[in-house]
Backbone atoms as SQL, in Angstrom:
CREATE TABLE atoms (id INTEGER PRIMARY KEY, chain TEXT, resi INTEGER, resn TEXT, atom TEXT, x REAL, y REAL, z REAL);
INSERT INTO atoms VALUES
  (1, 'A', 1, 'UNK', 'N', -40.361, -10.481, 13.150),
  (2, 'A', 1, 'UNK', 'CA', -39.790, -9.497, 14.047),
  (3, 'A', 1, 'UNK', 'C', -39.202, -8.359, 13.234),
  (4, 'A', 2, 'UNK', 'N', -39.442, -7.162, 13.691),
  (5, 'A', 2, 'UNK', 'CA', -38.891, -5.991, 13.023),
  (6, 'A', 2, 'UNK', 'C', -37.416, -5.841, 13.364),
  (7, 'A', 3, 'UNK', 'N', -36.684, -5.247, 12.442),
  (8, 'A', 3, 'UNK', 'CA', -35.252, -4.994, 12.676),
  (9, 'A', 3, 'UNK', 'C', -35.062, -4.130, 13.920),
  (10, 'A', 4, 'UNK', 'N', -35.964, -3.192, 14.132),
  (11, 'A', 4, 'UNK', 'CA', -35.889, -2.311, 15.307),
  (12, 'A', 4, 'UNK', 'C', -35.909, -3.143, 16.593),
  (13, 'A', 5, 'UNK', 'N', -36.758, -4.178, 16.638),
  (14, 'A', 5, 'UNK', 'CA', -36.823, -5.039, 17.822),
  (15, 'A', 5, 'UNK', 'C', -35.492, -5.752, 18.043),
  (16, 'A', 6, 'UNK', 'N', -34.894, -6.223, 16.968),
  (17, 'A', 6, 'UNK', 'CA', -33.620, -6.929, 17.084),
  (18, 'A', 6, 'UNK', 'C', -32.529, -5.988, 17.601),
  (19, 'A', 7, 'UNK', 'N', -32.470, -4.790, 17.052),
  (20, 'A', 7, 'UNK', 'CA', -31.482, -3.814, 17.530),
  (21, 'A', 7, 'UNK', 'C', -31.694, -3.492, 19.012),
  (22, 'A', 8, 'UNK', 'N', -32.948, -3.340, 19.402),
  (23, 'A', 8, 'UNK', 'CA', -33.244, -3.054, 20.811),
  (24, 'A', 8, 'UNK', 'C', -32.805, -4.212, 21.699),
  (25, 'A', 9, 'UNK', 'N', -33.002, -5.437, 21.237),
  (26, 'A', 9, 'UNK', 'CA', -32.574, -6.593, 22.027),
  (27, 'A', 9, 'UNK', 'C', -31.051, -6.670, 22.124),
  (28, 'A', 10, 'UNK', 'N', -30.381, -6.292, 21.044),
  (29, 'A', 10, 'UNK', 'CA', -28.911, -6.261, 21.094),
  (30, 'A', 10, 'UNK', 'C', -28.442, -5.243, 22.126),
  (31, 'A', 11, 'UNK', 'N', -29.093, -4.098, 22.162),
  (32, 'A', 11, 'UNK', 'CA', -28.735, -3.076, 23.143),
  (33, 'A', 11, 'UNK', 'C', -29.052, -3.570, 24.553),
  (34, 'A', 12, 'UNK', 'N', -30.193, -4.248, 24.724),
  (35, 'A', 12, 'UNK', 'CA', -30.522, -4.831, 26.023),
  (36, 'A', 12, 'UNK', 'C', -29.415, -5.778, 26.470),
  (37, 'A', 13, 'UNK', 'N', -28.957, -6.614, 25.552),
  (38, 'A', 13, 'UNK', 'CA', -27.921, -7.593, 25.871),
  (39, 'A', 13, 'UNK', 'C', -26.651, -6.915, 26.380),
  (40, 'A', 14, 'UNK', 'N', -26.262, -5.827, 25.756),
  (41, 'A', 14, 'UNK', 'CA', -25.055, -5.105, 26.200),
  (42, 'A', 14, 'UNK', 'C', -25.260, -4.529, 27.597),
  (43, 'A', 15, 'UNK', 'N', -26.432, -3.940, 27.841),
  (44, 'A', 15, 'UNK', 'CA', -26.706, -3.389, 29.176),
  (45, 'A', 15, 'UNK', 'C', -26.694, -4.510, 30.217),
  (46, 'A', 16, 'UNK', 'N', -27.338, -5.625, 29.894),
  (47, 'A', 16, 'UNK', 'CA', -27.411, -6.740, 30.837),
  (48, 'A', 16, 'UNK', 'C', -26.025, -7.323, 31.123),
  (49, 'A', 17, 'UNK', 'N', -25.199, -7.427, 30.107),
  (50, 'A', 17, 'UNK', 'CA', -23.846, -7.963, 30.306),
  (51, 'A', 17, 'UNK', 'C', -22.957, -6.990, 31.076),
  (52, 'A', 18, 'UNK', 'N', -23.059, -5.718, 30.745),
  (53, 'A', 18, 'UNK', 'CA', -22.237, -4.697, 31.417),
  (54, 'A', 18, 'UNK', 'C', -22.768, -4.351, 32.804),
  (55, 'A', 19, 'UNK', 'N', -24.070, -4.596, 32.995),
  (56, 'A', 19, 'UNK', 'CA', -24.757, -4.245, 34.249),
  (57, 'A', 19, 'UNK', 'C', -24.596, -2.763, 34.582),
  (58, 'A', 20, 'UNK', 'N', -24.616, -1.974, 33.498),
  (59, 'A', 20, 'UNK', 'CA', -24.444, -0.533, 33.656),
  (60, 'A', 20, 'UNK', 'C', -24.872, 0.166, 32.366),
  (61, 'A', 21, 'UNK', 'N', -25.752, 1.166, 32.525),
  (62, 'A', 21, 'UNK', 'CA', -26.129, 1.961, 31.362),
  (63, 'A', 21, 'UNK', 'C', -24.950, 2.803, 30.884),
  (64, 'A', 22, 'UNK', 'N', -24.148, 3.288, 31.813),
  (65, 'A', 22, 'UNK', 'CA', -23.001, 4.127, 31.458),
  (66, 'A', 22, 'UNK', 'C', -22.002, 3.352, 30.612),
  (67, 'A', 23, 'UNK', 'N', -21.609, 2.171, 31.081),
  (68, 'A', 23, 'UNK', 'CA', -20.647, 1.356, 30.339),
  (69, 'A', 23, 'UNK', 'C', -21.228, 0.881, 29.004),
  (70, 'A', 24, 'UNK', 'N', -22.489, 0.487, 29.030),
  (71, 'A', 24, 'UNK', 'CA', -23.126, 0.001, 27.801),
  (72, 'A', 24, 'UNK', 'C', -23.228, 1.126, 26.770),
  (73, 'A', 25, 'UNK', 'N', -23.591, 2.315, 27.213),
  (74, 'A', 25, 'UNK', 'CA', -23.704, 3.455, 26.297),
  (75, 'A', 25, 'UNK', 'C', -22.353, 3.763, 25.663),
  (76, 'A', 26, 'UNK', 'N', -21.300, 3.725, 26.467),
  (77, 'A', 26, 'UNK', 'CA', -19.953, 3.980, 25.939),
  (78, 'A', 26, 'UNK', 'C', -19.577, 2.903, 24.915),
  (79, 'A', 27, 'UNK', 'N', -19.881, 1.670, 25.227),
  (80, 'A', 27, 'UNK', 'CA', -19.552, 0.558, 24.329),
  (81, 'A', 27, 'UNK', 'C', -20.334, 0.655, 23.012),
  (82, 'A', 28, 'UNK', 'N', -21.574, 1.106, 23.098),
  (83, 'A', 28, 'UNK', 'CA', -22.431, 1.207, 21.912),
  (84, 'A', 28, 'UNK', 'C', -22.265, 2.531, 21.168),
  (85, 'A', 29, 'UNK', 'N', -21.592, 3.479, 21.776),
  (86, 'A', 29, 'UNK', 'CA', -21.400, 4.773, 21.136),
  (87, 'A', 29, 'UNK', 'C', -22.676, 5.594, 21.089),
  (88, 'A', 30, 'UNK', 'N', -23.446, 5.547, 22.155),
  (89, 'A', 30, 'UNK', 'CA', -24.686, 6.314, 22.226),
  (90, 'A', 30, 'UNK', 'C', -24.778, 6.963, 23.607),
  (91, 'A', 31, 'UNK', 'N', -25.811, 7.730, 23.826),
  (92, 'A', 31, 'UNK', 'CA', -25.976, 8.375, 25.133),
  (93, 'A', 31, 'UNK', 'C', -26.750, 7.457, 26.068),
  (94, 'A', 32, 'UNK', 'N', -26.556, 7.693, 27.365),
  (95, 'A', 32, 'UNK', 'CA', -27.294, 6.924, 28.370),
  (96, 'A', 32, 'UNK', 'C', -28.793, 7.126, 28.213),
  (97, 'A', 33, 'UNK', 'N', -29.175, 8.347, 27.906),
  (98, 'A', 33, 'UNK', 'CA', -30.587, 8.670, 27.755),
  (99, 'A', 33, 'UNK', 'C', -31.215, 7.884, 26.594),
  (100, 'A', 34, 'UNK', 'N', -30.535, 7.869, 25.462),
  (101, 'A', 34, 'UNK', 'CA', -31.034, 7.133, 24.304),
  (102, 'A', 34, 'UNK', 'C', -31.126, 5.651, 24.619),
  (103, 'A', 35, 'UNK', 'N', -30.122, 5.143, 25.275),
  (104, 'A', 35, 'UNK', 'CA', -30.101, 3.728, 25.631),
  (105, 'A', 35, 'UNK', 'C', -31.232, 3.398, 26.599),
  (106, 'A', 36, 'UNK', 'N', -31.433, 4.232, 27.587),
  (107, 'A', 36, 'UNK', 'CA', -32.501, 4.020, 28.564),
  (108, 'A', 36, 'UNK', 'C', -33.869, 4.028, 27.882),
  (109, 'A', 37, 'UNK', 'N', -34.075, 5.000, 26.986),
  (110, 'A', 37, 'UNK', 'CA', -35.348, 5.069, 26.263),
  (111, 'A', 37, 'UNK', 'C', -35.563, 3.841, 25.382),
  (112, 'A', 38, 'UNK', 'N', -34.491, 3.340, 24.784),
  (113, 'A', 38, 'UNK', 'CA', -34.579, 2.141, 23.946),
  (114, 'A', 38, 'UNK', 'C', -35.019, 0.941, 24.772),
  (115, 'A', 39, 'UNK', 'N', -34.434, 0.776, 25.942),
  (116, 'A', 39, 'UNK', 'CA', -34.781, -0.352, 26.810),
  (117, 'A', 39, 'UNK', 'C', -36.221, -0.212, 27.295),
  (118, 'A', 40, 'UNK', 'N', -36.626, 1.001, 27.664),
  (119, 'A', 40, 'UNK', 'CA', -38.017, 1.235, 28.085),
  (120, 'A', 40, 'UNK', 'C', -38.983, 0.884, 26.956),
  (121, 'A', 41, 'UNK', 'N', -38.632, 1.266, 25.739),
  (122, 'A', 41, 'UNK', 'CA', -39.477, 0.970, 24.571),
  (123, 'A', 41, 'UNK', 'C', -39.587, -0.551, 24.357),
  (124, 'A', 42, 'UNK', 'N', -38.455, -1.250, 24.479),
  (125, 'A', 42, 'UNK', 'CA', -38.447, -2.709, 24.338),
  (126, 'A', 42, 'UNK', 'C', -39.323, -3.358, 25.414),
  (127, 'A', 43, 'UNK', 'N', -39.166, -2.900, 26.652),
  (128, 'A', 43, 'UNK', 'CA', -39.978, -3.443, 27.737),
  (129, 'A', 43, 'UNK', 'C', -41.459, -3.132, 27.524),
  (130, 'A', 44, 'UNK', 'N', -41.748, -1.950, 27.021),
  (131, 'A', 44, 'UNK', 'CA', -43.139, -1.570, 26.759),
  (132, 'A', 44, 'UNK', 'C', -43.770, -2.427, 25.664),
  (133, 'A', 45, 'UNK', 'N', -43.026, -2.652, 24.587),
  (134, 'A', 45, 'UNK', 'CA', -43.557, -3.465, 23.480),
  (135, 'A', 45, 'UNK', 'C', -43.750, -4.921, 23.895),
  (136, 'A', 46, 'UNK', 'N', -42.822, -5.428, 24.699),
  (137, 'A', 46, 'UNK', 'CA', -42.900, -6.837, 25.096),
  (138, 'A', 46, 'UNK', 'C', -43.840, -7.047, 26.272),
  (139, 'A', 47, 'UNK', 'N', -44.077, -5.978, 27.040),
  (140, 'A', 47, 'UNK', 'CA', -44.902, -6.118, 28.238),
  (141, 'A', 47, 'UNK', 'C', -44.163, -6.838, 29.363),
  (142, 'A', 48, 'UNK', 'N', -42.837, -6.892, 29.272),
  (143, 'A', 48, 'UNK', 'CA', -42.006, -7.585, 30.255),
  (144, 'A', 48, 'UNK', 'C', -40.966, -6.637, 30.836),
  (145, 'A', 49, 'UNK', 'N', -40.750, -6.737, 32.113),
  (146, 'A', 49, 'UNK', 'CA', -39.684, -5.961, 32.746),
  (147, 'A', 49, 'UNK', 'C', -38.411, -6.799, 32.625),
  (148, 'A', 50, 'UNK', 'N', -37.435, -6.293, 31.898),
  (149, 'A', 50, 'UNK', 'CA', -36.215, -7.042, 31.609),
  (150, 'A', 50, 'UNK', 'C', -35.061, -6.684, 32.528),
  (151, 'A', 51, 'UNK', 'N', -35.072, -5.456, 33.036),
  (152, 'A', 51, 'UNK', 'CA', -33.974, -4.992, 33.888),
  (153, 'A', 51, 'UNK', 'C', -34.516, -4.412, 35.181),
  (154, 'A', 52, 'UNK', 'N', -33.851, -4.747, 36.272),
  (155, 'A', 52, 'UNK', 'CA', -34.144, -4.122, 37.567),
  (156, 'A', 52, 'UNK', 'C', -33.140, -2.994, 37.745),
  (157, 'A', 53, 'UNK', 'N', -33.658, -1.791, 37.951),
  (158, 'A', 53, 'UNK', 'CA', -32.797, -0.622, 38.061),
  (159, 'A', 53, 'UNK', 'C', -32.874, -0.053, 39.472),
  (160, 'A', 54, 'UNK', 'N', -31.723, 0.281, 39.998),
  (161, 'A', 54, 'UNK', 'CA', -31.662, 1.059, 41.231),
  (162, 'A', 54, 'UNK', 'C', -30.778, 2.261, 40.926),
  (163, 'A', 55, 'UNK', 'N', -30.594, 3.106, 41.896),
  (164, 'A', 55, 'UNK', 'CA', -29.756, 4.282, 41.692),
  (165, 'A', 55, 'UNK', 'C', -28.332, 3.889, 41.314),
  (166, 'A', 56, 'UNK', 'N', -27.853, 2.776, 41.885),
  (167, 'A', 56, 'UNK', 'CA', -26.452, 2.416, 41.718),
  (168, 'A', 56, 'UNK', 'C', -26.207, 1.191, 40.846),
  (169, 'A', 57, 'UNK', 'N', -27.260, 0.474, 40.479),
  (170, 'A', 57, 'UNK', 'CA', -27.004, -0.758, 39.725),
  (171, 'A', 57, 'UNK', 'C', -28.123, -1.098, 38.751),
  (172, 'A', 58, 'UNK', 'N', -27.777, -1.944, 37.829),
  (173, 'A', 58, 'UNK', 'CA', -28.723, -2.475, 36.849),
  (174, 'A', 58, 'UNK', 'C', -28.457, -3.971, 36.788),
  (175, 'A', 59, 'UNK', 'N', -29.518, -4.745, 36.863),
  (176, 'A', 59, 'UNK', 'CA', -29.344, -6.194, 36.732),
  (177, 'A', 59, 'UNK', 'C', -30.556, -6.771, 36.006),
  (178, 'A', 60, 'UNK', 'N', -30.348, -7.855, 35.278),
  (179, 'A', 60, 'UNK', 'CA', -31.477, -8.459, 34.576),
  (180, 'A', 60, 'UNK', 'C', -32.467, -9.074, 35.572),
  (181, 'A', 61, 'UNK', 'N', -33.738, -8.945, 35.259),
  (182, 'A', 61, 'UNK', 'CA', -34.764, -9.645, 36.028),
  (183, 'A', 61, 'UNK', 'C', -34.693, -11.121, 35.645),
  (184, 'A', 62, 'UNK', 'N', -35.546, -11.931, 36.224),
  (185, 'A', 62, 'UNK', 'CA', -35.552, -13.357, 35.876),
  (186, 'A', 62, 'UNK', 'C', -35.848, -13.531, 34.384),
  (187, 'A', 63, 'UNK', 'N', -36.810, -12.780, 33.892),
  (188, 'A', 63, 'UNK', 'CA', -37.143, -12.840, 32.452),
  (189, 'A', 63, 'UNK', 'C', -35.986, -12.291, 31.621),
  (190, 'A', 64, 'UNK', 'N', -35.379, -11.206, 32.084),
  (191, 'A', 64, 'UNK', 'CA', -34.231, -10.630, 31.387),
  (192, 'A', 64, 'UNK', 'C', -33.059, -11.589, 31.335),
  (193, 'A', 65, 'UNK', 'N', -32.847, -12.289, 32.438),
  (194, 'A', 65, 'UNK', 'CA', -31.774, -13.292, 32.498),
  (195, 'A', 65, 'UNK', 'C', -32.028, -14.405, 31.476),
  (196, 'A', 66, 'UNK', 'N', -33.262, -14.815, 31.388),
  (197, 'A', 66, 'UNK', 'CA', -33.623, -15.871, 30.428),
  (198, 'A', 66, 'UNK', 'C', -33.413, -15.398, 28.987),
  (199, 'A', 67, 'UNK', 'N', -33.839, -14.171, 28.698),
  (200, 'A', 67, 'UNK', 'CA', -33.635, -13.609, 27.363),
  (201, 'A', 67, 'UNK', 'C', -32.144, -13.477, 27.072),
  (202, 'A', 68, 'UNK', 'N', -31.393, -13.054, 28.049),
  (203, 'A', 68, 'UNK', 'CA', -29.957, -12.897, 27.902),
  (204, 'A', 68, 'UNK', 'C', -29.291, -14.238, 27.572),
  (205, 'A', 69, 'UNK', 'N', -29.663, -15.296, 28.286),
  (206, 'A', 69, 'UNK', 'CA', -29.098, -16.635, 28.020),
  (207, 'A', 69, 'UNK', 'C', -29.478, -17.129, 26.629),
  (208, 'A', 70, 'UNK', 'N', -30.623, -16.732, 26.154),
  (209, 'A', 70, 'UNK', 'CA', -31.066, -17.140, 24.821),
  (210, 'A', 70, 'UNK', 'C', -30.352, -16.351, 23.720),
  (211, 'A', 71, 'UNK', 'N', -30.222, -15.050, 23.923),
  (212, 'A', 71, 'UNK', 'CA', -29.629, -14.180, 22.899),
  (213, 'A', 71, 'UNK', 'C', -28.116, -14.314, 22.773),
  (214, 'A', 72, 'UNK', 'N', -27.425, -14.354, 23.893),
  (215, 'A', 72, 'UNK', 'CA', -25.958, -14.250, 23.898),
  (216, 'A', 72, 'UNK', 'C', -25.268, -15.272, 22.993),
  (217, 'A', 73, 'UNK', 'N', -25.582, -16.572, 23.080),
  (218, 'A', 73, 'UNK', 'CA', -24.868, -17.515, 22.207),
  (219, 'A', 73, 'UNK', 'C', -25.197, -17.312, 20.727),
  (220, 'A', 74, 'UNK', 'N', -26.410, -16.922, 20.450),
  (221, 'A', 74, 'UNK', 'CA', -26.794, -16.685, 19.053),
  (222, 'A', 74, 'UNK', 'C', -26.052, -15.495, 18.471),
  (223, 'A', 75, 'UNK', 'N', -25.929, -14.460, 19.257),
  (224, 'A', 75, 'UNK', 'CA', -25.218, -13.260, 18.799),
  (225, 'A', 75, 'UNK', 'C', -23.742, -13.576, 18.611),
  (226, 'A', 76, 'UNK', 'N', -23.153, -14.340, 19.534),
  (227, 'A', 76, 'UNK', 'CA', -21.746, -14.737, 19.376),
  (228, 'A', 76, 'UNK', 'C', -21.557, -15.562, 18.105),
  (229, 'A', 77, 'UNK', 'N', -22.499, -16.464, 17.813),
  (230, 'A', 77, 'UNK', 'CA', -22.416, -17.271, 16.586),
  (231, 'A', 77, 'UNK', 'C', -22.485, -16.391, 15.341),
  (232, 'A', 78, 'UNK', 'N', -23.394, -15.430, 15.350),
  (233, 'A', 78, 'UNK', 'CA', -23.525, -14.514, 14.212),
  (234, 'A', 78, 'UNK', 'C', -22.245, -13.700, 14.043),
  (235, 'A', 79, 'UNK', 'N', -21.713, -13.196, 15.132),
  (236, 'A', 79, 'UNK', 'CA', -20.455, -12.431, 15.072),
  (237, 'A', 79, 'UNK', 'C', -19.323, -13.279, 14.505),
  (238, 'A', 80, 'UNK', 'N', -19.237, -14.534, 14.936),
  (239, 'A', 80, 'UNK', 'CA', -18.185, -15.430, 14.437),
  (240, 'A', 80, 'UNK', 'C', -18.373, -15.702, 12.944),
  (241, 'A', 81, 'UNK', 'N', -19.613, -15.893, 12.517),
  (242, 'A', 81, 'UNK', 'CA', -19.889, -16.120, 11.093),
  (243, 'A', 81, 'UNK', 'C', -19.513, -14.897, 10.261),
  (244, 'A', 82, 'UNK', 'N', -19.835, -13.729, 10.753),
  (245, 'A', 82, 'UNK', 'CA', -19.495, -12.498, 10.024),
  (246, 'A', 82, 'UNK', 'C', -17.986, -12.321, 9.959),
  (247, 'A', 83, 'UNK', 'N', -17.286, -12.603, 11.054),
  (248, 'A', 83, 'UNK', 'CA', -15.824, -12.519, 11.050),
  (249, 'A', 83, 'UNK', 'C', -15.230, -13.477, 10.018),
  (250, 'A', 84, 'UNK', 'N', -15.788, -14.681, 9.931),
  (251, 'A', 84, 'UNK', 'CA', -15.297, -15.662, 8.956),
  (252, 'A', 84, 'UNK', 'C', -15.548, -15.173, 7.528),
  (253, 'A', 85, 'UNK', 'N', -16.680, -14.543, 7.295),
  (254, 'A', 85, 'UNK', 'CA', -16.979, -14.017, 5.962),
  (255, 'A', 85, 'UNK', 'C', -16.065, -12.856, 5.586),
  (256, 'A', 86, 'UNK', 'N', -15.652, -12.072, 6.576),
  (257, 'A', 86, 'UNK', 'CA', -14.792, -10.925, 6.304),
  (258, 'A', 86, 'UNK', 'C', -13.430, -11.345, 5.756),
  (259, 'A', 87, 'UNK', 'N', -13.035, -12.583, 5.985),
  (260, 'A', 87, 'UNK', 'CA', -11.768, -13.080, 5.439),
  (261, 'A', 87, 'UNK', 'C', -11.789, -13.043, 3.909),
  (262, 'A', 88, 'UNK', 'N', -12.973, -13.169, 3.328),
  (263, 'A', 88, 'UNK', 'CA', -13.099, -13.132, 1.869),
  (264, 'A', 88, 'UNK', 'C', -12.992, -11.717, 1.317),
  (265, 'A', 89, 'UNK', 'N', -13.224, -10.739, 2.150),
  (266, 'A', 89, 'UNK', 'CA', -13.240, -9.345, 1.705),
  (267, 'A', 89, 'UNK', 'C', -11.897, -8.906, 1.147),
  (268, 'A', 90, 'UNK', 'N', -10.819, -9.354, 1.751),
  (269, 'A', 90, 'UNK', 'CA', -9.492, -8.900, 1.366),
  (270, 'A', 90, 'UNK', 'C', -8.783, -9.870, 0.430),
  (271, 'A', 91, 'UNK', 'N', -9.520, -10.848, -0.079),
  (272, 'A', 91, 'UNK', 'CA', -8.915, -11.884, -0.897),
  (273, 'A', 91, 'UNK', 'C', -9.550, -11.873, -2.283),
  (274, 'A', 92, 'UNK', 'N', -8.783, -11.579, -3.327),
  (275, 'A', 92, 'UNK', 'CA', -9.356, -11.568, -4.674),
  (276, 'A', 92, 'UNK', 'C', -9.889, -12.943, -5.067),
  (277, 'A', 93, 'UNK', 'N', -11.011, -12.934, -5.745),
  (278, 'A', 93, 'UNK', 'CA', -11.593, -14.175, -6.246),
  (279, 'A', 93, 'UNK', 'C', -12.487, -13.844, -7.427),
  (280, 'A', 94, 'UNK', 'N', -12.781, -14.863, -8.229),
  (281, 'A', 94, 'UNK', 'CA', -13.681, -14.681, -9.353),
  (282, 'A', 94, 'UNK', 'C', -13.043, -15.116, -10.653),
  (283, 'A', 95, 'UNK', 'N', -13.757, -14.851, -11.725),
  (284, 'A', 95, 'UNK', 'CA', -13.335, -15.249, -13.058),
  (285, 'A', 95, 'UNK', 'C', -12.877, -14.034, -13.856),
  (286, 'A', 96, 'UNK', 'N', -11.696, -14.166, -14.472),
  (287, 'A', 96, 'UNK', 'CA', -11.164, -13.121, -15.349),
  (288, 'A', 96, 'UNK', 'C', -11.105, -13.719, -16.752),
  (289, 'A', 97, 'UNK', 'N', -11.718, -13.043, -17.697),
  (290, 'A', 97, 'UNK', 'CA', -11.703, -13.500, -19.086),
  (291, 'A', 97, 'UNK', 'C', -10.816, -12.589, -19.909),
  (292, 'A', 98, 'UNK', 'N', -9.938, -13.223, -20.679),
  (293, 'A', 98, 'UNK', 'CA', -9.013, -12.468, -21.524),
  (294, 'A', 98, 'UNK', 'C', -9.083, -13.036, -22.934),
  (295, 'A', 99, 'UNK', 'N', -9.192, -12.156, -23.910),
  (296, 'A', 99, 'UNK', 'CA', -9.128, -12.558, -25.314),
  (297, 'A', 99, 'UNK', 'C', -8.012, -11.758, -25.960),
  (298, 'A', 100, 'UNK', 'N', -6.997, -12.481, -26.443),
  (299, 'A', 100, 'UNK', 'CA', -5.827, -11.831, -27.033),
  (300, 'A', 100, 'UNK', 'C', -5.315, -12.653, -28.208),
  (301, 'A', 101, 'UNK', 'N', -4.463, -12.019, -28.947),
  (302, 'A', 101, 'UNK', 'CA', -3.769, -12.742, -30.014),
  (303, 'A', 101, 'UNK', 'C', -2.824, -13.755, -29.376),
  (304, 'A', 102, 'UNK', 'N', -2.560, -14.847, -30.075),
  (305, 'A', 102, 'UNK', 'CA', -1.719, -15.930, -29.547),
  (306, 'A', 102, 'UNK', 'C', -0.380, -15.411, -29.025),
  (307, 'A', 103, 'UNK', 'N', 0.283, -14.614, -29.813),
  (308, 'A', 103, 'UNK', 'CA', 1.617, -14.147, -29.433),
  (309, 'A', 103, 'UNK', 'C', 1.557, -13.321, -28.138),
  (310, 'A', 104, 'UNK', 'N', 0.630, -12.392, -28.048),
  (311, 'A', 104, 'UNK', 'CA', 0.518, -11.536, -26.863),
  (312, 'A', 104, 'UNK', 'C', 0.190, -12.356, -25.625),
  (313, 'A', 105, 'UNK', 'N', -0.696, -13.325, -25.774),
  (314, 'A', 105, 'UNK', 'CA', -1.078, -14.150, -24.634),
  (315, 'A', 105, 'UNK', 'C', 0.106, -14.972, -24.132),
  (316, 'A', 106, 'UNK', 'N', 0.803, -15.631, -25.026),
  (317, 'A', 106, 'UNK', 'CA', 1.901, -16.518, -24.634),
  (318, 'A', 106, 'UNK', 'C', 3.165, -15.774, -24.207),
  (319, 'A', 107, 'UNK', 'N', 3.493, -14.690, -24.878),
  (320, 'A', 107, 'UNK', 'CA', 4.773, -14.040, -24.589),
  (321, 'A', 107, 'UNK', 'C', 4.680, -12.899, -23.575),
  (322, 'A', 108, 'UNK', 'N', 3.536, -12.258, -23.461),
  (323, 'A', 108, 'UNK', 'CA', 3.435, -11.100, -22.567),
  (324, 'A', 108, 'UNK', 'C', 2.556, -11.387, -21.341),
  (325, 'A', 109, 'UNK', 'N', 1.361, -11.869, -21.575),
  (326, 'A', 109, 'UNK', 'CA', 0.390, -11.978, -20.490),
  (327, 'A', 109, 'UNK', 'C', 0.677, -13.151, -19.549),
  (328, 'A', 110, 'UNK', 'N', 0.855, -14.363, -20.107),
  (329, 'A', 110, 'UNK', 'CA', 1.056, -15.527, -19.239),
  (330, 'A', 110, 'UNK', 'C', 2.273, -15.396, -18.320),
  (331, 'A', 111, 'UNK', 'N', 3.414, -14.916, -18.813),
  (332, 'A', 111, 'UNK', 'CA', 4.552, -14.772, -17.894),
  (333, 'A', 111, 'UNK', 'C', 4.258, -13.844, -16.706),
  (334, 'A', 112, 'UNK', 'N', 3.418, -12.848, -16.917),
  (335, 'A', 112, 'UNK', 'CA', 3.072, -11.912, -15.829),
  (336, 'A', 112, 'UNK', 'C', 1.986, -12.496, -14.908),
  (337, 'A', 113, 'UNK', 'N', 1.063, -13.259, -15.491),
  (338, 'A', 113, 'UNK', 'CA', -0.061, -13.764, -14.711),
  (339, 'A', 113, 'UNK', 'C', 0.244, -15.019, -13.896),
  (340, 'A', 114, 'UNK', 'N', 1.162, -15.845, -14.339),
  (341, 'A', 114, 'UNK', 'CA', 1.428, -17.114, -13.628),
  (342, 'A', 114, 'UNK', 'C', 1.729, -16.905, -12.143),
  (343, 'A', 115, 'UNK', 'N', 2.625, -15.994, -11.774),
  (344, 'A', 115, 'UNK', 'CA', 2.889, -15.797, -10.335),
  (345, 'A', 115, 'UNK', 'C', 1.651, -15.297, -9.578),
  (346, 'A', 116, 'UNK', 'N', 0.890, -14.457, -10.226),
  (347, 'A', 116, 'UNK', 'CA', -0.317, -13.918, -9.586),
  (348, 'A', 116, 'UNK', 'C', -1.345, -15.024, -9.388),
  (349, 'A', 117, 'UNK', 'N', -1.515, -15.871, -10.389),
  (350, 'A', 117, 'UNK', 'CA', -2.489, -16.951, -10.313),
  (351, 'A', 117, 'UNK', 'C', -2.130, -17.946, -9.200),
  (352, 'A', 118, 'UNK', 'N', -0.857, -18.208, -8.997),
  (353, 'A', 118, 'UNK', 'CA', -0.478, -19.126, -7.916),
  (354, 'A', 118, 'UNK', 'C', -0.650, -18.464, -6.549),
  (355, 'A', 119, 'UNK', 'N', -0.528, -17.154, -6.509),
  (356, 'A', 119, 'UNK', 'CA', -0.686, -16.416, -5.258),
  (357, 'A', 119, 'UNK', 'C', -2.160, -16.306, -4.850),
  (358, 'A', 120, 'UNK', 'N', -3.064, -16.288, -5.832),
  (359, 'A', 120, 'UNK', 'CA', -4.500, -16.139, -5.587),
  (360, 'A', 120, 'UNK', 'C', -5.261, -17.299, -6.220),
  (361, 'A', 121, 'UNK', 'N', -5.325, -18.435, -5.562),
  (362, 'A', 121, 'UNK', 'CA', -5.957, -19.614, -6.148),
  (363, 'A', 121, 'UNK', 'C', -7.466, -19.467, -6.375),
  (364, 'A', 122, 'UNK', 'N', -8.097, -18.491, -5.749),
  (365, 'A', 122, 'UNK', 'CA', -9.536, -18.298, -5.954),
  (366, 'A', 122, 'UNK', 'C', -9.840, -17.465, -7.197),
  (367, 'A', 123, 'UNK', 'N', -8.793, -16.976, -7.861),
  (368, 'A', 123, 'UNK', 'CA', -9.004, -16.266, -9.119),
  (369, 'A', 123, 'UNK', 'C', -8.864, -17.277, -10.243),
  (370, 'A', 124, 'UNK', 'N', -9.864, -17.368, -11.074),
  (371, 'A', 124, 'UNK', 'CA', -9.862, -18.284, -12.213),
  (372, 'A', 124, 'UNK', 'C', -9.692, -17.462, -13.483),
  (373, 'A', 125, 'UNK', 'N', -8.923, -18.008, -14.415),
  (374, 'A', 125, 'UNK', 'CA', -8.652, -17.291, -15.655),
  (375, 'A', 125, 'UNK', 'C', -9.151, -18.106, -16.837),
  (376, 'A', 126, 'UNK', 'N', -9.870, -17.441, -17.678),
  (377, 'A', 126, 'UNK', 'CA', -10.308, -18.059, -18.917),
  (378, 'A', 126, 'UNK', 'C', -9.700, -17.242, -20.059),
  (379, 'A', 127, 'UNK', 'N', -8.667, -17.801, -20.660),
  (380, 'A', 127, 'UNK', 'CA', -7.968, -17.109, -21.757),
  (381, 'A', 127, 'UNK', 'C', -8.419, -17.694, -23.073),
  (382, 'A', 128, 'UNK', 'N', -8.738, -16.811, -23.978),
  (383, 'A', 128, 'UNK', 'CA', -9.163, -17.231, -25.298),
  (384, 'A', 128, 'UNK', 'C', -8.242, -16.564, -26.311),
  (385, 'A', 129, 'UNK', 'N', -7.714, -17.378, -27.178),
  (386, 'A', 129, 'UNK', 'CA', -6.811, -16.845, -28.181),
  (387, 'A', 129, 'UNK', 'C', -7.585, -16.504, -29.444),
  (388, 'A', 130, 'UNK', 'N', -7.142, -15.425, -30.101),
  (389, 'A', 130, 'UNK', 'CA', -7.775, -15.031, -31.368),
  (390, 'A', 130, 'UNK', 'C', -6.990, -15.565, -32.504);
């Protein structure tokens, strides 16, 4: 599947959940026209009518409802996984290597690093004395 298809399906999901092109466009930060064309393109490529449109409403067709039930939990799972990964973004981690003379390491560096190392357990230090 092309990335374009996935993005179009995500946009379909928002329209189907909101049951409104206006609300979905606002939520996605795009125009109603662009959103409508995207859904038409998705329906054209798939050969399936996913949304029933009237002047006043939008609702998923039977096929659209089925696609919506399939997509929604997967997208929520992906969103939750990404949110969990973002916790690592603001947390320092990794290996720091330091090579210093014995005196500098013991009298200057270690006293400053000990509090930091206890505050950030995912940071590992490899100190080598010269």
